[in-house]
N, C-alpha and C positions, 0 to 999 in steps of 0.2 A: 424705348422711353426711359428705362432704368439707367441707361448709360448717360443720360442727360441730368440725372439727379445728383445732388451733392453727396458728400461723405460725412459721416459722424466720426469725430476724433475724440478718443478718451485721453485726456492730458493730465497726468499726475503732477501735483504741485508739492513743494517742499513741506515736510512735516515739522520743520523747525528752522533749520539753516537755509536761508534764501539762495545759497549757492548750489544747493542740491537739486538743480534743474538742468536738463540737458539742452544743448543747442538745438536739437531737433524739435523739442517741445516748444522752445521759444520761437523758432521759425514758424512752426505750425500755428501758434497763437497769433502771430503777426499776419499770417496769410489767410486764415479763415474769414468768413463773412460775419459770423456771429459767435459770441462766446456765452454759453449758458453756465451760470455760477450758482453754487449752493447758497452763497451770500455775497452779493456784489460788493458790499463794503469791505469784506475781508479780501476778496480777490483784487480789488483796486490797489491795495497796498503793494501786492506783488507786481501788478501790471505797471504801476507808476515807477516802481524801482527799476524795471527793465524797459521803460519807455514804450509800453504796448498800449495802443489806443484803438479799440474796436467797439462796435455796438454790443452792449451787455444785456442779458436778460436773466431773471432769476429762475432757477429750476431746483426745487427743494422737496422735502418730504410732504409738505402740505399741498403742493400743486402738481405733483409728479405725473398724474394721469392726464389731466387737462393740458398741462404744458407740453407733455410728450406729443400729443396730437398736434398742437400748434407748431412744434419744432419739426415734426415729420412733414407737415404741409410745406414749411419753408425749405426743407431738404429736397422735396419733390419739385420745388421751383428752381432748383439748381444751386442753392446756397450750401456751402461747406460750414459745418458747425462743430465747435469744440465744446466738450463738457469738462468742467473743472469742479472739484470739491474744495472745501475749505483747506484741507491738507491731505495729501496722500493720493491714492489711485481711485478714480471714479468707478463706481460699481461695487466697491468693497465697503459693506456696511453703510451704503448711502443709496439714494434713489436712482443712480445711474443705471442699475440693473434693469429698471422698468423700460427706459427708452431703448436700451440695447436690444431687448427681446422684441419690442414692437418694431424697431427698424428691421431686424432680421426677418420678422414675419412679413414685412412689406417688401422685402427684397432690396432694402437700402444698404449700401456698403458701410461697414463699421470697422474701425481699426483702433487698437489700443497701443499707445506708445509706452515703452518701458520707463519706469521712474520710481519715485519714493513710495514706499508702502510700509506702514508702521508695523504690521504683523510680521513681515519678513525681517525687517530691521531688528525687531525685538527678539525674534526666535534665534537668529544667528548669533546674538551676543548674550543669550540667556544662560548658557551653560547646561541647558537641558538637551535631550536627544532631538536631533533635527531630521532624522531619516523619515519619520512618519509623524504627521501632526494633523490636528483638526482645529478649525477656527470657528468659534462660537459668537464672535462679535460682542455685543452687549447682552447680558442676560436680561430676559423680560422682567419688567417691574411687577407684573401681576403675580401674586403669590403662588397660585395653583400651577400656572404654566412654568414659572421659575423652578418650582419643586420637581415638576415632571422632567425638565431638561437636566437638572442636576442628578436626578435618579438615573437617567440614561447615561450620564457621564461617569457614574460611579465605577463601572467596569470597563471604561475606555482605556485601552492599553497604549494609545498614541498620545504624544505630547499635546496638551490642550492650550489654546490661546484665547484669552478673553480680554475685551476692552472694558475699562471702568473709569468713571469720573471721580474726582477726589471726594466729593460729598457723599458718594455711595460706597466708597471703598471698604469702610469698616464693616458694614452690614454684609457686603458681598463676600468678604473673606470669611466671616463667621458662617454664612450659609454654605460656602464651599467646604469648609472644614467639617461641618456637621454632616454633609451629604457624602463626601468622598473619604473622610478620615484624614489623618495626618500624613502628609507627604511633602516632597520638595516643591518649592515654588520660587520663581524669579519674578520680582516686581520691577518693572522698568518704567521710568518716568522722564519727562523732558527730553525725549529722544532727539538727538542731533543738536541740542541746544547747549548753552554754556554750563548749565547745572545738570546735565545728563547723569542718570544714576541707575545702576543695576544692583538690586538687593536680592541675593540668593540665600534662601533660608527655608525653614519649614512653615507649613500653614499655621501651626499653633504658635510659633514664634512671631510670625507676621501679625497675627491677631493681637498678641500681647504688645508688640511694638507700637501698633497704631492705636491701641487703647490709651497709650501715653504720649503719642506724637501725632500731630494733625497732618493728614495727607495733603500734599501740595502737587499740583500739576496733573496732567492726564496720565493714566496708567495703562500699561499692557501687562497682563498677568500670564505668565508662561508656566504651566502646571505639569508636573511629572505624571505620566500615564501609569496605570496600574501594572505591576509586575505580572507578566503572563503566567509564570509558574504559580504565583499565589492565586491568580484568578482560576487557573485550571484545578488547583487543589481545592479551592472553595466550591467549584462546581461539582467536582467528584464527590465531595462530602454531601452536597445537596442531593445528587442523583443516585447515590450508592444504594439506597433502599427503595428506589423507584424502578418499576419495570420499564422496558423499552416502549411498550404500548402506552403507558401513562406519560412517559416523557414525550412521545410523539404527539399525544393529545394536547399537551400544553401549546405546541406550535400550531397545530391544526385549528385550535380554538382562537388563535390570534389571526387567523386568516391565511396562513401559509398553505400552499398545496402540499400534497404528500411527498413529492420529490424534494422540495425545498426543506420540508420538515425533517426528512431523513438526513439531509445534509447538515442541518443545524444540530440534530441529536448526535450525529457522528462527531461533529466539532466539539460539542460539550463534553463528550466522553473520551475523546482522544482515540477513536477507533475509525475504521473506514466505513464509508457509506454502504459498501457491499456487505460488511459484517452486520450492519443494522438491518439491511434488506433481508439477508438470510435468516436472522434471528426472528424477525417479524413474520417471515414466510412460514417458519416452523410453528409459530403460535397462531397462524391463520389470520393475522391482522392485515 
């Protein structure tokens, strides 16, 4: 039965320059039976440019669960369906992830075509370290949840990538500076467009700059991770007057099991897990 079902195609679309789309994506969009768009009006501009005429349906944040069921029904009828977002790769900070999960749960084939993605484009031209990074998309607007996430990021040693709209940029930069302290940041806007810009500076200088200059365009913030040596030194200072048993208790209270807690204690103190085990054995813990 499953072999008679259609396939779901995730089709990236240009994040600025209309030429940044592959022949394979264009061929796929011309061949599928239905194209599900984040906003059909935006997608039509691209489709008209390339002469693509297919049945369109909306698939966005506010209908992602109900529409996913409808699209899965059509896939099981044998229709091939493409998912497109307004710009970039479907499933990255958009409702595409919902239908992908549900399709895989149902045994429906899913494939993702390589193409434009703002976070990768920004990271590679940011001047920040690219070997290890973490993507946070848009920070939540709710104050408590936002503060919790920023607290988690305070000791993040990987490069951090955050999306932000121009009308929220000033507040977001101030919140990040307050939570993480001053460090290097690259602000990228208008990616792949005529007025593409990379501004590499410090968080404090970025706050000062945008206090006097109005943000324009969609932004990707690429933020320097915390120096591992500084982080280790800070942790050593925190734990130097704490016994291994007390240190273990911190993680046990957070719900970690004994084995994982020992691993985390060893990491914090820069010693082996066996050293932690032997020390706790001697104290009867």
